[in-house]
C-alpha positions as CSV (number, residue, x, y, z in Angstrom):
1,M,22.3,5.7,30.1
2,I,26.1,5.9,29.0
3,L,28.7,5.7,31.3
4,P,30.8,8.9,31.1
5,W,34.0,7.0,31.2
6,A,33.2,4.4,28.1
7,E,33.8,8.0,26.1
8,T,37.1,9.0,27.5
9,G,39.1,5.7,27.6
10,F,41.2,4.3,30.1
11,K,44.1,6.2,30.5
12,G,47.2,5.2,32.1
13,L,45.0,1.3,33.2
14,T,46.3,-1.6,31.8
15,R,43.6,-3.8,29.7
16,P,42.7,-6.7,32.9
17,T,42.2,-4.0,34.7
18,C,39.8,-2.3,32.1
19,L,38.1,-5.2,32.4
20,L,38.1,-5.7,35.8
21,V,36.7,-1.9,35.8
22,V,33.9,-2.7,33.1
23,V,32.8,-6.0,34.4
24,S,32.6,-4.4,38.0
25,A,30.4,-1.9,36.5
26,L,28.0,-3.1,34.5
27,L,27.2,-5.5,37.2
28,S,27.1,-2.8,39.5
29,L,24.0,-1.2,37.4
30,I,22.1,-4.6,37.5
31,P,20.5,-3.7,41.1
32,L,20.0,0.1,39.8
33,Q,18.6,-1.3,37.2
34,R,15.6,-3.3,39.4
35,S,15.3,-0.6,41.5
36,I,14.5,1.8,38.7
37,D,12.1,-1.0,37.2
38,Q,10.3,-1.0,41.0
39,Q,9.5,2.6,41.0
40,R,8.7,3.4,37.2
41,E,5.0,4.1,36.0
42,G,3.5,4.1,32.8
43,D,5.6,6.1,30.1
44,E,8.5,6.7,33.1
45,G,9.5,3.0,32.2
46,R,11.9,4.7,29.1
47,R,13.8,6.6,31.3
48,G,14.8,4.0,33.6
49,E,16.0,1.8,30.6
50,I,20.4,1.5,31.2
51,L,22.1,0.8,28.0
52,F,25.6,0.0,29.2
53,F,27.3,1.0,26.3
54,P,26.0,1.9,22.6
55,S,28.9,0.6,20.8
56,G,30.0,-3.1,20.8
57,V,33.1,-2.4,18.9
58,A,34.4,0.3,21.2
59,L,33.7,-2.0,24.5
60,R,35.7,-4.8,22.4
61,R,38.7,-2.9,21.8
62,W,39.0,-2.7,25.8
63,S,38.3,-5.9,26.7
64,G,41.3,-7.1,27.2
65,G,40.6,-10.4,25.3
66,Y,37.2,-11.2,27.0
67,S,34.5,-9.9,24.6
68,G,33.2,-13.3,24.6
69,L,32.0,-12.8,28.5
70,L,31.2,-9.6,27.8
71,A,28.7,-10.6,24.9
72,A,27.2,-13.2,27.1
73,L,26.6,-10.2,29.4
74,Y,24.8,-8.4,26.9
75,W,23.3,-11.5,25.9
76,T,21.4,-12.1,29.2
77,R,20.8,-8.8,29.2
78,A,18.7,-8.6,25.8
79,V,17.2,-11.8,27.0
80,Q,16.1,-9.8,30.4
81,Y,14.8,-6.6,28.8
82,Y,12.6,-8.7,26.2
83,G,11.3,-10.9,28.9
84,R,10.6,-8.0,31.2
85,R,8.9,-5.8,28.7
86,R,6.6,-8.8,27.2
87,L,5.9,-9.3,31.2
88,A,4.6,-5.9,31.1
89,H,2.6,-5.9,27.7
90,S,4.7,-3.2,26.1
91,R,4.5,-2.6,22.3
92,D,7.7,-1.5,21.7
93,F,11.0,-2.9,22.1
94,P,13.2,0.3,21.5
95,L,16.8,-0.6,22.7
96,L,16.2,-4.5,21.9
97,G,18.1,-4.1,18.2
98,T,21.1,-2.4,19.7
99,L,21.6,-5.0,22.7
100,L,21.7,-7.5,19.9
101,S,23.8,-5.5,17.7
102,V,26.3,-4.7,20.8
103,T,26.0,-8.5,21.8
104,A,27.2,-9.4,18.0
105,D,30.0,-7.0,17.8
106,L,31.7,-8.4,21.1
107,D,31.1,-12.4,20.0
108,P,30.3,-12.5,16.1
109,H,30.1,-16.4,16.4
110,L,27.8,-16.2,19.6
111,L,25.3,-18.2,17.4
112,I,21.9,-18.4,20.1
113,A,22.1,-14.5,20.2
114,Y,21.2,-14.5,16.0
115,R,18.7,-17.5,16.2
116,F,16.6,-15.9,19.4
117,G,17.3,-12.4,18.9
118,S,15.7,-12.6,15.2
119,V,13.1,-14.0,16.8
120,F,12.4,-11.5,19.5
121,L,12.6,-9.0,16.7
122,A,10.6,-10.1,13.9
123,G,7.7,-11.4,16.3
124,K,4.2,-9.0,16.1
125,S,3.5,-6.9,19.0
126,P,3.3,-7.5,21.6
127,E,4.9,-11.3,21.3
128,G,7.8,-9.3,19.4
129,A,9.1,-6.1,18.2
130,G,7.7,-6.4,14.9
131,R,10.7,-5.1,13.2
132,P,11.4,-8.5,10.7
133,D,14.0,-5.9,9.1
134,E,16.2,-5.6,11.9
135,A,15.8,-9.4,12.4
136,I,17.1,-9.8,8.9
137,H,19.6,-7.7,8.9
138,L,20.8,-9.0,12.1
139,L,20.4,-12.9,10.4
140,E,22.4,-11.4,7.6
141,R,25.2,-10.6,10.0
142,G,25.2,-13.5,11.7
143,I,25.7,-15.3,8.0
144,V,28.4,-13.2,7.3
145,A,29.9,-14.1,10.6
146,N,29.5,-18.2,10.3
147,P,29.1,-18.4,6.4
148,D,28.5,-22.5,7.0
149,Y,26.2,-22.5,10.0
150,W,22.8,-23.8,7.4
151,R,20.1,-23.0,10.2
152,L,21.2,-19.4,10.0
153,W,19.5,-19.6,6.0
154,E,16.9,-21.3,7.8
155,D,16.0,-18.5,10.0
156,L,16.4,-15.7,7.7
157,G,13.9,-18.1,5.0
158,F,11.3,-18.1,7.6
159,I,11.3,-14.7,9.1
160,Y,10.7,-14.0,5.0
161,Y,7.9,-16.6,4.8
162,W,6.2,-16.0,8.0
163,D,6.7,-12.5,8.4
164,L,7.3,-10.6,5.3
165,K,5.5,-13.4,2.9
166,D,8.1,-12.5,0.3
167,Y,8.2,-16.3,-1.2
168,A,10.8,-15.6,-3.8
169,H,13.4,-14.7,-1.0
170,A,12.2,-17.1,1.8
171,A,12.7,-19.7,-1.1
172,E,16.3,-18.5,-1.8
173,A,17.7,-18.4,1.6
174,F,16.1,-22.3,2.0
175,R,18.3,-23.0,-1.0
176,L,21.0,-21.6,0.0
177,G,21.2,-22.8,3.4
178,S,20.4,-26.5,2.0
179,E,24.1,-25.6,0.2
180,R,25.7,-25.4,3.7
181,P,27.5,-28.0,4.7
182,G,25.7,-30.7,7.3
183,A,22.3,-28.8,6.0
184,L,19.5,-31.8,6.3
185,P,17.5,-32.7,3.0
186,W,14.3,-31.0,3.5
187,M,15.7,-27.6,3.0
188,R,16.1,-28.3,-0.6
189,A,12.5,-29.5,-0.6
190,L,11.4,-26.4,1.6
191,A,12.9,-24.1,-1.3
192,A,10.9,-26.2,-3.7
193,S,7.5,-25.6,-2.4
194,V,8.5,-22.2,-1.2
195,A,9.3,-20.8,-4.8
196,A,6.0,-22.8,-6.4
197,K,4.4,-20.7,-3.6
198,G,5.5,-17.1,-4.8
199,G,4.9,-18.3,-8.4
200,A,8.4,-19.4,-9.3
201,I,7.2,-22.4,-10.9
202,Q,10.2,-23.1,-12.9
203,T,12.4,-22.7,-10.3
204,S,10.2,-25.2,-8.2
205,R,10.3,-27.6,-10.9
206,L,13.8,-27.8,-11.1
207,L,14.9,-27.7,-7.4
208,W,12.0,-31.2,-7.3
209,S,13.7,-32.6,-10.4
210,E,16.9,-32.4,-8.8
211,I,16.1,-34.1,-5.5
212,A,14.4,-36.6,-7.4
213,A,17.1,-37.5,-9.2
214,T,19.6,-36.8,-5.7
215,G,17.5,-37.7,-3.1
216,D,18.8,-39.2,-0.2
217,N,16.5,-42.0,0.6
218,E,13.3,-43.2,-1.1
219,S,10.4,-41.0,0.5
220,M,12.2,-37.9,-0.1
221,R,12.4,-39.1,-3.9
222,Y,8.6,-40.3,-3.8
223,S,7.9,-36.8,-2.7
224,A,9.7,-35.0,-5.2
225,Q,7.7,-37.1,-8.1
226,A,4.3,-36.5,-6.6
227,H,5.2,-32.2,-6.1
228,L,6.5,-32.5,-10.1
229,A,3.1,-34.6,-10.9
230,A,1.3,-31.7,-9.4
231,L,3.2,-29.5,-11.0
232,D,3.1,-30.5,-14.2
233,A,-0.7,-30.9,-14.1
234,Q,-0.9,-27.4,-13.0
235,E,0.7,-26.4,-16.0
236,A,-1.1,-28.4,-18.2
237,L,-4.6,-27.0,-16.6
238,N,-3.6,-23.8,-17.5
239,K,-2.5,-24.6,-21.3
240,L,-6.4,-26.4,-21.3
241,D,-7.8,-23.3,-20.1
242,G,-6.3,-21.1,-22.8
243,L,-8.0,-23.5,-24.9
244,L,-11.3,-23.6,-24.1
245,D,-10.9,-19.2,-24.1
246,I,-10.1,-19.7,-27.4
247,Y,-12.6,-22.2,-28.2
248,R,-15.8,-19.8,-26.5
249,R,-14.4,-16.9,-28.8
250,R,-14.2,-18.4,-32.1
251,E,-17.4,-20.6,-31.7
252,G,-19.3,-18.3,-29.8
253,R,-20.7,-20.8,-27.3
254,E,-20.1,-22.8,-23.9
255,P,-18.1,-26.6,-24.6
256,L,-20.1,-29.3,-22.8
257,S,-16.8,-31.3,-22.6
258,L,-13.7,-31.6,-23.7
259,R,-14.8,-34.0,-26.2
260,D,-16.0,-31.0,-28.2
261,L,-12.2,-29.5,-28.2
262,V,-11.0,-32.8,-29.8
263,A,-14.1,-32.8,-32.1
264,R,-13.5,-29.2,-33.5
265,G,-9.9,-29.6,-34.0
266,Y,-8.3,-28.0,-30.9
267,L,-6.6,-30.9,-29.1
268,R,-6.1,-34.7,-30.4
269,G,-7.8,-36.4,-27.6
270,I,-8.7,-36.2,-24.1
271,P,-4.9,-35.3,-22.3
272,L,-3.6,-36.9,-19.3
273,D,-3.0,-35.6,-16.4
274,P,0.6,-36.8,-15.4
275,L,-0.5,-40.3,-13.7
276,G,-2.3,-41.3,-16.5
277,E,-6.1,-39.7,-15.5
278,P,-8.1,-38.0,-18.2
279,F,-9.2,-34.3,-17.1
280,T,-12.6,-33.3,-17.6
281,L,-14.4,-30.4,-17.7
282,G,-15.3,-28.7,-13.9
283,P,-18.6,-27.1,-13.4
284,N,-17.0,-23.6,-13.5
285,G,-16.2,-24.2,-17.5
286,R,-12.8,-24.6,-16.1
287,A,-10.5,-27.5,-16.7
288,S,-10.3,-29.9,-13.7
289,L,-8.6,-33.1,-12.7
290,G,-10.6,-36.0,-13.4
291,P,-12.3,-37.7,-10.3
292,K,-10.2,-40.5,-10.3
293,T,-6.6,-38.6,-10.2
294,K,-4.2,-39.3,-7.7
295,V,-2.3,-36.0,-8.3
296,D,-2.5,-34.1,-5.3
297,F,-2.3,-29.7,-5.5
298,G,-2.7,-29.8,-1.7
299,L,1.1,-30.5,-2.0
300,L,1.3,-26.7,-3.7
301,Q,-0.7,-24.8,-0.7
């Protein structure tokens, strides 16, 4: 329900008076909302949802400098709306995006609204609205208004990662966030790991190489070196598998070991993994790490 006088303005009223009228009206709707909530059943619920104002921009103009207070009221309204529908096991949250948008209009620096609001929006039904697209839009608005707050980039990356399985955009969000003031070092590591998961091996290698060279502590540098070893080993195995395929086509038979490739001139010698252990031929006919290797492919999962 939109308050009728919200569309026509407040002619003849001073801004402080307007603010008092607006806040009083908003607060007066709360018991009405509760009464409607108690009376509604089934699909009558949506009719009882009260959206105070559809536009935070319009409301901000009449806030008399108190838009932050109104933003807090709207944020509280959004939390109550989300919580009430969760408790009712509702599978949709039709007003949630608008409530959060109005909140951001009123106070672009209310960080909690972006961070938790995006979680409410992105979560799969019935835990959330199932709208990661709206969550991304909300976070992008937050980033524009608060460009140096790296946590918003973190939240954006995780929505791309968990909800959309879009590893390329997730890695880019983590990377950009890692460049913000005060960002924790693991943001770069996260960007590198996610890039590898998404198949962007060269991007992942570049990021891990940077961490290995400039990491803030020995543990971080060691982790970067271990990741680089796994990336290099994976790339070496891919090349060996290519040679094995060529051997089969040309020789017309299966190799018994990598020594067959050495004997026929496909290899100069048995290649070693980045940590010094020889590769081997696995039971599936593909190149494999040796039994004593210390390369950890689990780092790439």
